ZAMARGU-4260 file (C-alpha; in steps of 0.2 Angstrom, whole numbers, plus 5000, padded with zeros to 4 digits):
<rodrens>
0) 4982/5069/4977 | 4982/5050/4978 | 4969/5048/4991 | 4950/5052/4987 | 4948/5061/5003
5) 4929/5063/5000 | 4926/5045/4998 | 4937/5040/5013 | 4929/5052/5025 | 4912/5046/5019
10) 4917/5028/5022 | 4922/5032/5040 | 4907/5044/5043 | 4919/5059/5046 | 4926/5049/5061
15) 4944/5055/5061 | 4947/5045/5077 | 4943/5029/5068 | 4952/5034/5053 | 4968/5037/5064
20) 4966/5020/5071 | 4964/5012/5054 | 4979/5022/5048 | 4989/5016/5063 | 4985/4998/5058
25) 4990/5001/5040 | 5007/5008/5046 | 5011/4993/5057 | 5006/4981/5043 | 5016/4991/5030
30) 5032/4991/5042 | 5031/4972/5042 | 5027/4969/5024 | 5038/4981/5015 | 5054/4973/5021
35) 5047/4956/5016 | 5043/4963/4998 | 5060/4970/4996 | 5069/4954/5002 | 5057/4943/4990
40) 5063/4954/4976 | 5081/4953/4980 | 5081/4935/4982 | 5069/4931/4967 | 5055/4923/4978
45) 5040/4926/4968 | 5028/4917/4979 | 5032/4929/4994 | 5032/4944/4983 | 5014/4939/4977
50) 5007/4935/4995 | 5015/4951/5003 | 5010/4962/4989 | 4992/4955/4989 | 4991/4958/5008
55) 4998/4976/5007 | 4986/4979/4993 | 4971/4974/5004 | 4976/4986/5017 | 4979/5001/5005
60) 4963/4997/4997 | 4954/5004/5012 | 4960/5021/5009 | 4954/5025/4993 | 4971/5028/4984
65) 4968/5018/4968 | 4985/5022/4960 | 4994/5015/4976 | 4982/5000/4975 | 4986/4997/4957
70) 5005/4998/4960 | 5004/4985/4973 | 4993/4974/4962 | 5006/4975/4948 | 5019/4968/4961
75) 5007/4955/4966 | 5005/4949/4948 | 5023/4950/4945 | 5025/4938/4958 | 5011/4927/4952
80) 5018/4927/4935 | 5036/4924/4941 | 5041/4940/4931 | 5053/4950/4943 | 5064/4959/4931
85) 5055/4976/4934 | 5049/4972/4952 | 5063/4983/4960 | 5058/4998/4950 | 5039/4996/4953
90) 5043/4993/4972 | 5053/5010/4972 | 5037/5018/4964 | 5026/5010/4978 | 5037/5016/4991
95) 5036/5034/4984 | 5017/5032/4983 | 5015/5026/5000 | 5025/5040/5007 | 5014/5052/4998
100) 4998/5043/5003 | 5003/5043/5021 | 5006/5062/5021 | 4989/5064/5013 | 4980/5053/5026
105) 4989/5062/5040 | 4982/5078/5033 | 4965/5071/5032 | 4966/5065/5050 | 4972/5082/5056
110) 4957/5090/5047
</rodrens>
């Protein structure tokens, strides 16, 4: 499990409707940011990689999925340091983690 469901439910005071709204916002944000991150990696734009990964990390941080947060943070740092050599593989890992995290959050929302 990537998501600490106990912490997450405690944070939202077991309000699964609110959690659903938060999740919808994350989905919208991710849908906008992931292509920008991919494009930044492909074009070698370290600044955009840093900025978009930082913003995505912030959204993920609300869902108590520390390994996903850490992977986004790695991308952010790669952008900050201008070291994009391994960014594509880290991004692929992030996408897999996000898919798993999203599935877990859907299960939590469903109860």
